[in-house]
All heavy atoms as a GROMACS GRO file, in nm:
protein
  588
    1MET      N    1   4.672 -31.992 -14.615
    1MET     CA    2   4.621 -31.970 -14.482
    1MET      C    3   4.478 -32.018 -14.468
    1MET      O    4   4.388 -31.945 -14.488
    1MET     CB    5   4.628 -31.815 -14.452
    1MET     CG    6   4.760 -31.752 -14.456
    1MET     SD    7   4.814 -31.709 -14.295
    1MET     CE    8   4.980 -31.687 -14.325
    2THR      N    9   4.466 -32.135 -14.433
    2THR     CA   10   4.330 -32.191 -14.416
    2THR      C   11   4.282 -32.185 -14.271
    2THR      O   12   4.167 -32.187 -14.244
    2THR     CB   13   4.321 -32.337 -14.458
    2THR    OG1   14   4.422 -32.408 -14.388
    2THR    CG2   15   4.354 -32.341 -14.612
    3ASN      N   16   4.376 -32.169 -14.183
    3ASN     CA   17   4.341 -32.171 -14.040
    3ASN      C   18   4.294 -32.026 -14.000
    3ASN      O   19   4.355 -31.929 -14.037
    3ASN     CB   20   4.456 -32.209 -13.960
    3ASN     CG   21   4.424 -32.239 -13.808
    3ASN    OD1   22   4.310 -32.219 -13.776
    3ASN    ND2   23   4.520 -32.285 -13.739
    4LEU      N   24   4.186 -32.020 -13.933
    4LEU     CA   25   4.134 -31.888 -13.890
    4LEU      C   26   4.228 -31.816 -13.791
    4LEU      O   27   4.246 -31.693 -13.797
    4LEU     CB   28   3.993 -31.912 -13.824
    4LEU     CG   29   3.929 -31.786 -13.768
    4LEU    CD1   30   3.895 -31.688 -13.888
    4LEU    CD2   31   3.798 -31.820 -13.704
    5THR      N   32   4.292 -31.894 -13.710
    5THR     CA   33   4.386 -31.827 -13.615
    5THR      C   34   4.506 -31.770 -13.688
    5THR      O   35   4.558 -31.661 -13.651
    5THR     CB   36   4.443 -31.936 -13.510
    5THR    OG1   37   4.328 -31.992 -13.459
    5THR    CG2   38   4.523 -31.871 -13.404
    6ASP      N   39   4.554 -31.836 -13.796
    6ASP     CA   40   4.667 -31.786 -13.872
    6ASP      C   41   4.617 -31.652 -13.945
    6ASP      O   42   4.696 -31.559 -13.952
    6ASP     CB   43   4.709 -31.886 -13.972
    6ASP     CG   44   4.783 -32.006 -13.908
    6ASP    OD1   45   4.833 -31.992 -13.796
    6ASP    OD2   46   4.786 -32.110 -13.972
    7ARG      N   47   4.505 -31.655 -13.989
    7ARG     CA   48   4.455 -31.537 -14.067
    7ARG      C   49   4.438 -31.413 -13.966
    7ARG      O   50   4.473 -31.306 -14.000
    7ARG     CB   51   4.309 -31.571 -14.127
    7ARG     CG   52   4.255 -31.452 -14.199
    7ARG     CD   53   4.334 -31.422 -14.326
    7ARG     NE   54   4.272 -31.309 -14.392
    7ARG     CZ   55   4.325 -31.218 -14.464
    7ARG    NH1   56   4.464 -31.223 -14.485
    7ARG    NH2   57   4.265 -31.124 -14.519
    8ILE      N   58   4.394 -31.441 -13.851
    8ILE     CA   59   4.377 -31.333 -13.743
    8ILE      C   60   4.521 -31.284 -13.712
    8ILE      O   61   4.540 -31.167 -13.695
    8ILE     CB   62   4.304 -31.384 -13.625
    8ILE    CG1   63   4.156 -31.408 -13.665
    8ILE    CG2   64   4.314 -31.286 -13.512
    8ILE    CD1   65   4.072 -31.467 -13.553
    9ALA      N   66   4.613 -31.367 -13.694
    9ALA     CA   67   4.750 -31.332 -13.661
    9ALA      C   68   4.809 -31.255 -13.774
    9ALA      O   69   4.882 -31.152 -13.749
    9ALA     CB   70   4.832 -31.451 -13.632
   10GLN      N   71   4.785 -31.281 -13.901
   10GLN     CA   72   4.834 -31.211 -14.010
   10GLN      C   73   4.777 -31.074 -14.008
   10GLN      O   74   4.846 -30.973 -14.036
   10GLN     CB   75   4.800 -31.288 -14.136
   10GLN     CG   76   4.853 -31.213 -14.264
   10GLN     CD   77   4.802 -31.272 -14.392
   10GLN    OE1   78   4.700 -31.344 -14.387
   10GLN    NE2   79   4.863 -31.232 -14.506
   11LEU      N   80   4.643 -31.062 -13.990
   11LEU     CA   81   4.578 -30.932 -13.982
   11LEU      C   82   4.634 -30.837 -13.871
   11LEU      O   83   4.651 -30.723 -13.886
   11LEU     CB   84   4.431 -30.941 -13.968
   11LEU     CG   85   4.356 -30.999 -14.097
   11LEU    CD1   86   4.213 -31.027 -14.068
   11LEU    CD2   87   4.374 -30.910 -14.208
   12ARG      N   88   4.668 -30.903 -13.759
   12ARG     CA   89   4.721 -30.826 -13.648
   12ARG      C   90   4.867 -30.781 -13.674
   12ARG      O   91   4.901 -30.674 -13.631
   12ARG     CB   92   4.729 -30.907 -13.526
   12ARG     CG   93   4.594 -30.923 -13.462
   12ARG     CD   94   4.606 -31.004 -13.326
   12ARG     NE   95   4.473 -31.020 -13.271
   12ARG     CZ   96   4.445 -31.110 -13.179
   12ARG    NH1   97   4.541 -31.189 -13.133
   12ARG    NH2   98   4.326 -31.126 -13.135
   13ASP      N   99   4.944 -30.851 -13.757
   13ASP     CA  100   5.076 -30.812 -13.783
   13ASP      C  101   5.095 -30.711 -13.896
   13ASP      O  102   5.197 -30.643 -13.912
   13ASP     CB  103   5.158 -30.934 -13.830
   13ASP     CG  104   5.182 -31.036 -13.713
   13ASP    OD1  105   5.178 -30.984 -13.597
   13ASP    OD2  106   5.207 -31.157 -13.742
   14GLN      N  107   4.985 -30.682 -13.967
   14GLN     CA  108   4.989 -30.584 -14.074
   14GLN      C  109   5.008 -30.444 -14.016
   14GLN      O  110   4.960 -30.416 -13.902
   14GLN     CB  111   4.862 -30.582 -14.152
   14GLN     CG  112   4.844 -30.699 -14.240
   14GLN     CD  113   4.710 -30.701 -14.324
   14GLN    OE1  114   4.633 -30.615 -14.307
   14GLN    NE2  115   4.707 -30.797 -14.410
   15LYS      N  116   5.076 -30.361 -14.077
   15LYS     CA  117   5.114 -30.232 -14.029
   15LYS      C  118   4.997 -30.129 -14.034
   15LYS      O  119   4.986 -30.043 -13.947
   15LYS     CB  120   5.231 -30.166 -14.102
   15LYS     CG  121   5.363 -30.245 -14.079
   15LYS     CD  122   5.478 -30.174 -14.130
   15LYS     CE  123   5.604 -30.251 -14.100
   15LYS     NZ  124   5.720 -30.180 -14.121
   16SER      N  125   4.913 -30.144 -14.126
   16SER     CA  126   4.795 -30.052 -14.135
   16SER      C  127   4.682 -30.120 -14.062
   16SER      O  128   4.606 -30.197 -14.104
   16SER     CB  129   4.757 -30.034 -14.277
   16SER     OG  130   4.720 -30.159 -14.340
   17ARG      N  131   4.674 -30.072 -13.939
   17ARG     CA  132   4.569 -30.123 -13.848
   17ARG      C  133   4.435 -30.045 -13.865
   17ARG      O  134   4.446 -29.924 -13.884
   17ARG     CB  135   4.610 -30.115 -13.702
   17ARG     CG  136   4.729 -30.217 -13.680
   17ARG     CD  137   4.759 -30.212 -13.533
   17ARG     NE  138   4.852 -30.314 -13.499
   17ARG     CZ  139   4.895 -30.345 -13.374
   17ARG    NH1  140   4.834 -30.280 -13.283
   17ARG    NH2  141   4.987 -30.433 -13.362
   18SER      N  142   4.326 -30.107 -13.849
   18SER     CA  143   4.202 -30.034 -13.852
   18SER      C  144   4.173 -29.987 -13.707
   18SER      O  145   4.228 -30.027 -13.614
   18SER     CB  146   4.091 -30.122 -13.901
   18SER     OG  147   4.064 -30.224 -13.808
   19ALA      N  148   4.078 -29.899 -13.706
   19ALA     CA  149   4.037 -29.849 -13.570
   19ALA      C  150   3.966 -29.953 -13.486
   19ALA      O  151   3.966 -29.943 -13.370
   19ALA     CB  152   3.948 -29.719 -13.582
   20VAL      N  153   3.911 -30.050 -13.557
   20VAL     CA  154   3.833 -30.147 -13.484
   20VAL      C  155   3.927 -30.248 -13.414
   20VAL      O  156   3.916 -30.286 -13.307
   20VAL     CB  157   3.733 -30.218 -13.573
   20VAL    CG1  158   3.672 -30.336 -13.503
   20VAL    CG2  159   3.634 -30.132 -13.635
   21LEU      N  160   4.029 -30.294 -13.490
   21LEU     CA  161   4.120 -30.390 -13.439
   21LEU      C  162   4.234 -30.333 -13.347
   21LEU      O  163   4.268 -30.385 -13.242
   21LEU     CB  164   4.184 -30.468 -13.545
   21LEU     CG  165   4.095 -30.560 -13.629
   21LEU    CD1  166   4.169 -30.630 -13.746
   21LEU    CD2  167   4.028 -30.670 -13.537
   22GLY      N  168   4.297 -30.225 -13.402
   22GLY     CA  169   4.412 -30.173 -13.326
   22GLY      C  170   4.386 -30.054 -13.245
   22GLY      O  171   4.479 -30.012 -13.165
   23GLY      N  172   4.276 -29.985 -13.260
   23GLY     CA  173   4.256 -29.867 -13.180
   23GLY      C  174   4.313 -29.751 -13.246
   23GLY      O  175   4.382 -29.762 -13.356
   24PRO      N  176   4.298 -29.636 -13.202
   24PRO     CA  177   4.355 -29.513 -13.268
   24PRO      C  178   4.503 -29.512 -13.256
   24PRO      O  179   4.561 -29.549 -13.151
   24PRO     CB  180   4.281 -29.403 -13.184
   24PRO     CG  181   4.242 -29.458 -13.053
   24PRO     CD  182   4.220 -29.604 -13.084
   25GLU      N  183   4.576 -29.463 -13.357
   25GLU     CA  184   4.706 -29.460 -13.357
   25GLU      C  185   4.763 -29.336 -13.280
   25GLU      O  186   4.854 -29.347 -13.204
   25GLU     CB  187   4.764 -29.450 -13.503
   25GLU     CG  188   4.744 -29.572 -13.578
   25GLU     CD  189   4.834 -29.694 -13.535
   25GLU    OE1  190   4.941 -29.668 -13.488
   25GLU    OE2  191   4.790 -29.810 -13.545
   26LYS      N  192   4.698 -29.230 -13.296
   26LYS     CA  193   4.736 -29.107 -13.219
   26LYS      C  194   4.659 -29.089 -13.100
   26LYS      O  195   4.538 -29.099 -13.094
   26LYS     CB  196   4.716 -28.982 -13.314
   26LYS     CG  197   4.812 -28.989 -13.437
   26LYS     CD  198   4.780 -28.868 -13.521
   26LYS     CE  199   4.864 -28.875 -13.652
   26LYS     NZ  200   4.834 -28.761 -13.734
   27LYS      N  201   4.724 -29.059 -12.987
   27LYS     CA  202   4.653 -29.042 -12.867
   27LYS      C  203   4.660 -28.881 -12.837
   27LYS      O  204   4.755 -28.816 -12.855
   27LYS     CB  205   4.728 -29.107 -12.752
   27LYS     CG  206   4.717 -29.260 -12.756
   27LYS     CD  207   4.775 -29.320 -12.632
   27LYS     CE  208   4.757 -29.471 -12.643
   27LYS     NZ  209   4.813 -29.534 -12.526
   28SER      N  210   4.539 -28.832 -12.796
   28SER     CA  211   4.530 -28.694 -12.769
   28SER      C  212   4.596 -28.667 -12.635
   28SER      O  213   4.596 -28.749 -12.544
   28SER     CB  214   4.385 -28.648 -12.765
   28SER     OG  215   4.313 -28.715 -12.661
   29PRO      N  216   4.646 -28.546 -12.617
   29PRO     CA  217   4.714 -28.513 -12.484
   29PRO      C  218   4.612 -28.503 -12.384
   29PRO      O  219   4.490 -28.477 -12.400
   29PRO     CB  220   4.777 -28.376 -12.512
   29PRO     CG  221   4.706 -28.320 -12.624
   29PRO     CD  222   4.661 -28.440 -12.709
   30PRO      N  223   4.651 -28.535 -12.255
   30PRO     CA  224   4.546 -28.534 -12.143
   30PRO      C  225   4.503 -28.387 -12.130
   30PRO      O  226   4.578 -28.296 -12.149
   30PRO     CB  227   4.622 -28.587 -12.028
   30PRO     CG  228   4.765 -28.568 -12.060
   30PRO     CD  229   4.777 -28.578 -12.209
   31PRO      N  230   4.376 -28.374 -12.089
   31PRO     CA  231   4.327 -28.230 -12.062
   31PRO      C  232   4.397 -28.166 -11.946
   31PRO      O  233   4.455 -28.240 -11.858
   31PRO     CB  234   4.179 -28.254 -12.030
   31PRO     CG  235   4.167 -28.399 -11.990
   31PRO     CD  236   4.276 -28.464 -12.059
   32PRO      N  237   4.397 -28.034 -11.942
   32PRO     CA  238   4.466 -27.968 -11.829
   32PRO      C  239   4.392 -27.997 -11.705
   32PRO      O  240   4.275 -28.036 -11.698
   32PRO     CB  241   4.450 -27.819 -11.860
   32PRO     CG  242   4.388 -27.807 -11.995
   32PRO     CD  243   4.355 -27.940 -12.044
   33PRO      N  244   4.458 -27.995 -11.588
   33PRO     CA  245   4.406 -28.032 -11.458
   33PRO      C  246   4.285 -27.946 -11.421
   33PRO      O  247   4.202 -27.997 -11.343
   33PRO     CB  248   4.519 -28.010 -11.364
   33PRO     CG  249   4.648 -27.987 -11.437
   33PRO     CD  250   4.609 -27.953 -11.574
   34ALA      N  251   4.274 -27.821 -11.467
   34ALA     CA  252   4.166 -27.742 -11.438
   34ALA      C  253   4.030 -27.800 -11.490
   34ALA      O  254   3.932 -27.791 -11.424
   34ALA     CB  255   4.179 -27.597 -11.488
   35GLU      N  256   4.037 -27.860 -11.600
   35GLU     CA  257   3.913 -27.924 -11.661
   35GLU      C  258   3.871 -28.046 -11.585
   35GLU      O  259   3.754 -28.087 -11.571
   35GLU     CB  260   3.932 -27.956 -11.804
   35GLU     CG  261   3.939 -27.825 -11.888
   35GLU     CD  262   3.951 -27.855 -12.037
   35GLU    OE1  263   3.929 -27.970 -12.080
   35GLU    OE2  264   3.986 -27.764 -12.111
   36THR      N  265   3.978 -28.127 -11.542
   36THR     CA  266   3.946 -28.255 -11.480
   36THR      C  267   3.890 -28.238 -11.332
   36THR      O  268   3.821 -28.315 -11.280
   36THR     CB  269   4.062 -28.348 -11.487
   36THR    OG1  270   4.176 -28.284 -11.412
   36THR    CG2  271   4.095 -28.392 -11.617
   37SER      N  272   3.936 -28.129 -11.260
   37SER     CA  273   3.895 -28.104 -11.130
   37SER      C  274   3.763 -28.043 -11.123
   37SER      O  275   3.704 -28.046 -11.011
   37SER     CB  276   3.999 -28.012 -11.062
   37SER     OG  277   3.999 -27.885 -11.119
   38ARG      N  278   3.707 -27.992 -11.234
   38ARG     CA  279   3.583 -27.927 -11.231
   38ARG      C  280   3.475 -28.041 -11.204
   38ARG      O  281   3.475 -28.146 -11.277
   38ARG     CB  282   3.558 -27.861 -11.352
   38ARG     CG  283   3.418 -27.774 -11.345
   38ARG     CD  284   3.392 -27.703 -11.478
   38ARG     NE  285   3.510 -27.681 -11.565
   38ARG     CZ  286   3.510 -27.652 -11.691
   38ARG    NH1  287   3.385 -27.661 -11.748
   38ARG    NH2  288   3.615 -27.639 -11.764
   39LYS      N  289   3.390 -28.022 -11.112
   39LYS     CA  290   3.283 -28.122 -11.084
   39LYS      C  291   3.160 -28.106 -11.171
   39LYS      O  292   3.109 -27.998 -11.188
   39LYS     CB  293   3.243 -28.114 -10.936
   39LYS     CG  294   3.171 -28.237 -10.885
   39LYS     CD  295   3.152 -28.223 -10.734
   39LYS     CE  296   3.102 -28.357 -10.688
   39LYS     NZ  297   3.086 -28.357 -10.546
   40LEU      N  298   3.127 -28.222 -11.232
   40LEU     CA  299   3.013 -28.211 -11.318
   40LEU      C  300   2.881 -28.224 -11.242
   40LEU      O  301   2.881 -28.304 -11.147
   40LEU     CB  302   3.018 -28.332 -11.427
   40LEU     CG  303   3.134 -28.328 -11.521
   40LEU    CD1  304   3.140 -28.460 -11.604
   40LEU    CD2  305   3.128 -28.206 -11.605
   41PRO      N  306   2.771 -28.159 -11.273
   41PRO     CA  307   2.652 -28.168 -11.207
   41PRO      C  308   2.590 -28.306 -11.218
   41PRO      O  309   2.601 -28.358 -11.330
   41PRO     CB  310   2.559 -28.051 -11.266
   41PRO     CG  311   2.619 -28.034 -11.396
   41PRO     CD  312   2.773 -28.062 -11.386
   42GLU      N  313   2.540 -28.364 -11.116
   42GLU     CA  314   2.477 -28.492 -11.125
   42GLU      C  315   2.336 -28.488 -11.188
   42GLU      O  316   2.266 -28.389 -11.164
   42GLU     CB  317   2.469 -28.558 -10.978
   42GLU     CG  318   2.594 -28.584 -10.922
   42GLU     CD  319   2.577 -28.652 -10.789
   42GLU    OE1  320   2.474 -28.714 -10.767
   42GLU    OE2  321   2.674 -28.655 -10.706
   43ARG      N  322   2.313 -28.578 -11.272
   43ARG     CA  323   2.180 -28.588 -11.342
   43ARG      C  324   2.090 -28.674 -11.261
   43ARG      O  325   2.131 -28.772 -11.202
   43ARG     CB  326   2.199 -28.637 -11.484
   43ARG     CG  327   2.277 -28.554 -11.567
   43ARG     CD  328   2.303 -28.608 -11.700
   43ARG     NE  329   2.182 -28.660 -11.762
   43ARG     CZ  330   2.167 -28.736 -11.868
   43ARG    NH1  331   2.280 -28.775 -11.938
   43ARG    NH2  332   2.055 -28.775 -11.923
   44ARG      N  333   1.961 -28.633 -11.256
   44ARG     CA  334   1.869 -28.715 -11.193
   44ARG      C  335   1.839 -28.845 -11.282
   44ARG      O  336   1.840 -28.830 -11.403
   44ARG     CB  337   1.732 -28.637 -11.176
   44ARG     CG  338   1.752 -28.533 -11.064
   44ARG     CD  339   1.621 -28.460 -11.045
   44ARG     NE  340   1.502 -28.536 -11.072
   44ARG     CZ  341   1.384 -28.488 -11.063
   44ARG    NH1  342   1.362 -28.361 -11.033
   44ARG    NH2  343   1.277 -28.564 -11.091
   45MET      N  344   1.806 -28.951 -11.221
   45MET     CA  345   1.779 -29.074 -11.302
   45MET      C  346   1.639 -29.061 -11.366
   45MET      O  347   1.544 -29.016 -11.298
   45MET     CB  348   1.785 -29.195 -11.210
   45MET     CG  349   1.926 -29.229 -11.160
   45MET     SD  350   1.935 -29.382 -11.076
   45MET     CE  351   1.887 -29.490 -11.207
   46ALA      N  352   1.629 -29.097 -11.489
   46ALA     CA  353   1.502 -29.098 -11.556
   46ALA      C  354   1.414 -29.215 -11.504
   46ALA      O  355   1.468 -29.317 -11.465
   46ALA     CB  356   1.526 -29.099 -11.710
   47SER      N  357   1.284 -29.191 -11.509
   47SER     CA  358   1.200 -29.299 -11.462
   47SER      C  359   1.202 -29.417 -11.572
   47SER      O  360   1.193 -29.391 -11.681
   47SER     CB  361   1.056 -29.250 -11.444
   47SER     OG  362   1.011 -29.208 -11.565
   48ASP      N  363   1.236 -29.537 -11.522
   48ASP     CA  364   1.244 -29.648 -11.601
   48ASP      C  365   1.108 -29.711 -11.624
   48ASP      O  366   1.040 -29.751 -11.518
   48ASP     CB  367   1.339 -29.740 -11.539
   48ASP     CG  368   1.386 -29.856 -11.635
   48ASP    OD1  369   1.344 -29.857 -11.749
   48ASP    OD2  370   1.450 -29.947 -11.586
   49SER      N  371   1.068 -29.728 -11.742
   49SER     CA  372   0.933 -29.783 -11.765
   49SER      C  373   0.916 -29.929 -11.719
   49SER      O  374   0.816 -29.969 -11.676
   49SER     CB  375   0.890 -29.764 -11.914
   49SER     OG  376   0.982 -29.827 -11.991
   50PHE      N  377   1.023 -30.002 -11.736
   50PHE     CA  378   1.024 -30.145 -11.694
   50PHE      C  379   1.002 -30.153 -11.539
   50PHE      O  380   0.928 -30.241 -11.490
   50PHE     CB  381   1.150 -30.214 -11.733
   50PHE     CG  382   1.154 -30.360 -11.689
   50PHE    CD1  383   1.071 -30.450 -11.743
   50PHE    CD2  384   1.235 -30.394 -11.586
   50PHE    CE1  385   1.075 -30.584 -11.695
   50PHE    CE2  386   1.238 -30.518 -11.530
   50PHE     CZ  387   1.155 -30.615 -11.595
   51MET      N  388   1.075 -30.068 -11.463
   51MET     CA  389   1.067 -30.060 -11.320
   51MET      C  390   0.925 -30.019 -11.281
   51MET      O  391   0.865 -30.075 -11.189
   51MET     CB  392   1.176 -29.984 -11.252
   51MET     CG  393   1.311 -30.030 -11.262
   51MET     SD  394   1.332 -30.195 -11.188
   51MET     CE  395   1.307 -30.145 -11.020
   52LEU      N  396   0.868 -29.924 -11.347
   52LEU     CA  397   0.730 -29.881 -11.315
   52LEU      C  398   0.637 -29.995 -11.339
   52LEU      O  399   0.546 -30.019 -11.261
   52LEU     CB  400   0.695 -29.759 -11.401
   52LEU     CG  401   0.565 -29.697 -11.385
   52LEU    CD1  402   0.550 -29.641 -11.240
   52LEU    CD2  403   0.538 -29.597 -11.489
   53PHE      N  404   0.645 -30.067 -11.447
   53PHE     CA  405   0.564 -30.176 -11.480
   53PHE      C  406   0.584 -30.287 -11.381
   53PHE      O  407   0.481 -30.345 -11.333
   53PHE     CB  408   0.597 -30.235 -11.625
   53PHE     CG  409   0.519 -30.359 -11.660
   53PHE    CD1  410   0.387 -30.360 -11.690
   53PHE    CD2  411   0.594 -30.479 -11.655
   53PHE    CE1  412   0.320 -30.467 -11.718
   53PHE    CE2  413   0.521 -30.595 -11.686
   53PHE     CZ  414   0.386 -30.592 -11.718
   54SER      N  415   0.701 -30.313 -11.333
   54SER     CA  416   0.728 -30.420 -11.240
   54SER      C  417   0.667 -30.390 -11.105
   54SER      O  418   0.608 -30.478 -11.047
   54SER     CB  419   0.880 -30.439 -11.220
   54SER     OG  420   0.938 -30.474 -11.343
   55TYR      N  421   0.682 -30.265 -11.054
   55TYR     CA  422   0.630 -30.226 -10.926
   55TYR      C  423   0.474 -30.225 -10.930
   55TYR      O  424   0.408 -30.263 -10.835
   55TYR     CB  425   0.685 -30.095 -10.876
   55TYR     CG  426   0.822 -30.104 -10.820
   55TYR    CD1  427   0.922 -30.027 -10.864
   55TYR    CD2  428   0.859 -30.206 -10.730
   55TYR    CE1  429   1.057 -30.033 -10.821
   55TYR    CE2  430   0.982 -30.213 -10.683
   55TYR     CZ  431   1.084 -30.127 -10.728
   55TYR     OH  432   1.214 -30.144 -10.678
   56THR      N  433   0.424 -30.192 -11.043
   56THR     CA  434   0.271 -30.189 -11.060
   56THR      C  435   0.220 -30.327 -11.059
   56THR      O  436   0.131 -30.362 -10.992
   56THR     CB  437   0.233 -30.121 -11.193
   56THR    OG1  438   0.284 -29.986 -11.202
   56THR    CG2  439   0.085 -30.115 -11.210
   57LEU      N  440   0.290 -30.422 -11.119
   57LEU     CA  441   0.248 -30.565 -11.127
   57LEU      C  442   0.262 -30.628 -10.991
   57LEU      O  443   0.180 -30.699 -10.947
   57LEU     CB  444   0.338 -30.641 -11.227
   57LEU     CG  445   0.291 -30.781 -11.264
   57LEU    CD1  446   0.157 -30.776 -11.328
   57LEU    CD2  447   0.393 -30.839 -11.355
   58LEU      N  448   0.372 -30.586 -10.918
   58LEU     CA  449   0.384 -30.632 -10.778
   58LEU      C  450   0.277 -30.581 -10.691
   58LEU      O  451   0.219 -30.666 -10.611
   58LEU     CB  452   0.525 -30.587 -10.727
   58LEU     CG  453   0.555 -30.637 -10.584
   58LEU    CD1  454   0.567 -30.786 -10.572
   58LEU    CD2  455   0.686 -30.567 -10.533
   59GLY      N  456   0.240 -30.453 -10.707
   59GLY     CA  457   0.133 -30.395 -10.620
   59GLY      C  458  -0.002 -30.465 -10.650
   59GLY      O  459  -0.077 -30.492 -10.555
   60VAL      N  460  -0.031 -30.496 -10.772
   60VAL     CA  461  -0.157 -30.557 -10.811
   60VAL      C  462  -0.157 -30.696 -10.760
   60VAL      O  463  -0.265 -30.746 -10.702
   60VAL     CB  464  -0.168 -30.561 -10.965
   60VAL    CG1  465  -0.285 -30.654 -11.012
   60VAL    CG2  466  -0.194 -30.419 -11.019
   61ALA      N  467  -0.044 -30.776 -10.759
   61ALA     CA  468  -0.036 -30.913 -10.712
   61ALA      C  469  -0.061 -30.908 -10.560
   61ALA      O  470  -0.138 -30.994 -10.511
   61ALA     CB  471   0.100 -30.969 -10.741
   62ILE      N  472  -0.001 -30.815 -10.490
   62ILE     CA  473  -0.015 -30.811 -10.344
   62ILE      C  474  -0.158 -30.773 -10.303
   62ILE      O  475  -0.218 -30.836 -10.214
   62ILE     CB  476   0.085 -30.716 -10.278
   62ILE    CG1  477   0.230 -30.773 -10.296
   62ILE    CG2  478   0.053 -30.685 -10.131
   62ILE    CD1  479   0.339 -30.680 -10.249
   63THR      N  480  -0.216 -30.684 -10.379
   63THR     CA  481  -0.356 -30.647 -10.343
   63THR      C  482  -0.453 -30.767 -10.372
   63THR      O  483  -0.542 -30.783 -10.296
   63THR     CB  484  -0.391 -30.522 -10.437
   63THR    OG1  485  -0.307 -30.416 -10.413
   63THR    CG2  486  -0.541 -30.479 -10.408
   64CYS      N  487  -0.433 -30.838 -10.485
   64CYS     CA  488  -0.517 -30.950 -10.515
   64CYS      C  489  -0.503 -31.059 -10.416
   64CYS      O  490  -0.602 -31.119 -10.380
   64CYS     CB  491  -0.482 -31.004 -10.655
   64CYS     SG  492  -0.540 -30.894 -10.792
   65GLN      N  493  -0.380 -31.082 -10.368
   65GLN     CA  494  -0.365 -31.185 -10.262
   65GLN      C  495  -0.439 -31.141 -10.134
   65GLN      O  496  -0.495 -31.229 -10.065
   65GLN     CB  497  -0.219 -31.211 -10.243
   65GLN     CG  498  -0.148 -31.282 -10.347
   65GLN     CD  499  -0.001 -31.310 -10.330
   65GLN    OE1  500   0.048 -31.269 -10.218
   65GLN    NE2  501   0.071 -31.372 -10.415
   66PHE      N  502  -0.416 -31.026 -10.094
   66PHE     CA  503  -0.483 -30.968  -9.965
   66PHE      C  504  -0.635 -30.982  -9.986
   66PHE      O  505  -0.700 -31.024  -9.892
   66PHE     CB  506  -0.439 -30.821  -9.948
   66PHE     CG  507  -0.504 -30.762  -9.820
   66PHE    CD1  508  -0.472 -30.805  -9.700
   66PHE    CD2  509  -0.604 -30.672  -9.842
   66PHE    CE1  510  -0.525 -30.758  -9.583
   66PHE    CE2  511  -0.667 -30.620  -9.720
   66PHE     CZ  512  -0.628 -30.673  -9.595
   67LEU      N  513  -0.686 -30.939 -10.096
   67LEU     CA  514  -0.831 -30.952 -10.114
   67LEU      C  515  -0.881 -31.093 -10.119
   67LEU      O  516  -0.987 -31.127 -10.072
   67LEU     CB  517  -0.878 -30.878 -10.247
   67LEU     CG  518  -0.868 -30.722 -10.250
   67LEU    CD1  519  -0.890 -30.669 -10.391
   67LEU    CD2  520  -0.957 -30.661 -10.147
   68LEU      N  521  -0.803 -31.188 -10.175
   68LEU     CA  522  -0.836 -31.328 -10.175
   68LEU      C  523  -0.837 -31.393 -10.034
   68LEU      O  524  -0.930 -31.461 -10.000
   68LEU     CB  525  -0.739 -31.404 -10.265
   68LEU     CG  526  -0.760 -31.557 -10.287
   68LEU    CD1  527  -0.900 -31.575 -10.354
   68LEU    CD2  528  -0.650 -31.622 -10.354
   69ILE      N  529  -0.738 -31.343  -9.959
   69ILE     CA  530  -0.729 -31.400  -9.819
   69ILE      C  531  -0.858 -31.344  -9.738
   69ILE      O  532  -0.924 -31.410  -9.665
   69ILE     CB  533  -0.600 -31.351  -9.752
   69ILE    CG1  534  -0.490 -31.427  -9.811
   69ILE    CG2  535  -0.606 -31.368  -9.603
   69ILE    CD1  536  -0.347 -31.374  -9.764
   70VAL      N  537  -0.893 -31.216  -9.757
   70VAL     CA  538  -1.005 -31.159  -9.685
   70VAL      C  539  -1.135 -31.222  -9.731
   70VAL      O  540  -1.211 -31.259  -9.658
   70VAL     CB  541  -1.011 -31.002  -9.704
   70VAL    CG1  542  -1.146 -30.943  -9.654
   70VAL    CG2  543  -0.887 -30.939  -9.631
   71TRP      N  544  -1.147 -31.245  -9.858
   71TRP     CA  545  -1.271 -31.303  -9.919
   71TRP      C  546  -1.281 -31.451  -9.865
   71TRP      O  547  -1.397 -31.496  -9.831
   71TRP     CB  548  -1.264 -31.300 -10.070
   71TRP     CG  549  -1.388 -31.356 -10.134
   71TRP    CD1  550  -1.512 -31.307 -10.136
   71TRP    CD2  551  -1.392 -31.484 -10.207
   71TRP    NE1  552  -1.594 -31.393 -10.203
   71TRP    CE2  553  -1.524 -31.504 -10.244
   71TRP    CE3  554  -1.297 -31.572 -10.233
   71TRP    CZ2  555  -1.566 -31.609 -10.317
   71TRP    CZ3  556  -1.339 -31.690 -10.305
   71TRP    CH2  557  -1.472 -31.706 -10.350
   72LEU      N  558  -1.176 -31.524  -9.865
   72LEU     CA  559  -1.183 -31.666  -9.819
   72LEU      C  560  -1.208 -31.670  -9.671
   72LEU      O  561  -1.267 -31.766  -9.621
   72LEU     CB  562  -1.050 -31.738  -9.852
   72LEU     CG  563  -1.029 -31.773 -10.002
   72LEU    CD1  564  -0.897 -31.836 -10.026
   72LEU    CD2  565  -1.142 -31.863 -10.055
   73ASP      N  566  -1.161 -31.566  -9.597
   73ASP     CA  567  -1.189 -31.565  -9.452
   73ASP      C  568  -1.331 -31.542  -9.420
   73ASP      O  569  -1.392 -31.592  -9.318
   73ASP     CB  570  -1.090 -31.462  -9.382
   73ASP     CG  571  -1.089 -31.476  -9.238
   73ASP    OD1  572  -1.092 -31.588  -9.188
   73ASP    OD2  573  -1.094 -31.371  -9.170
   74LEU      N  574  -1.398 -31.455  -9.507
   74LEU     CA  575  -1.538 -31.427  -9.481
   74LEU      C  576  -1.638 -31.530  -9.527
   74LEU      O  577  -1.742 -31.539  -9.464
   74LEU     CB  578  -1.576 -31.289  -9.547
   74LEU     CG  579  -1.494 -31.167  -9.494
   74LEU    CD1  580  -1.538 -31.039  -9.577
   74LEU    CD2  581  -1.533 -31.140  -9.344
   75VAL      N  582  -1.598 -31.599  -9.630
   75VAL     CA  583  -1.685 -31.701  -9.676
   75VAL      C  584  -1.683 -31.831  -9.605
   75VAL      O  585  -1.641 -31.871  -9.527
   75VAL     CB  586  -1.660 -31.729  -9.830
   75VAL    CG1  587  -1.740 -31.849  -9.880
   75VAL    CG2  588  -1.686 -31.606  -9.906
   0.00000   0.00000   0.00000
């Protein structure tokens, strides 16, 4: 078996499957309807540091452009 495709097919055909390739063999029974109908409380979104940095950078850029326009208008 030198072909990679043949090797993969052979591994798939083996009866002892791993959890990575074949998934779990046993499936758990579905939860009772009472548990699924219960509404979970919504979580507030955490502040994202990248978004905070992006909006800060945008604010600085707009402020600098406004100050540059005002300074060029006065000079």
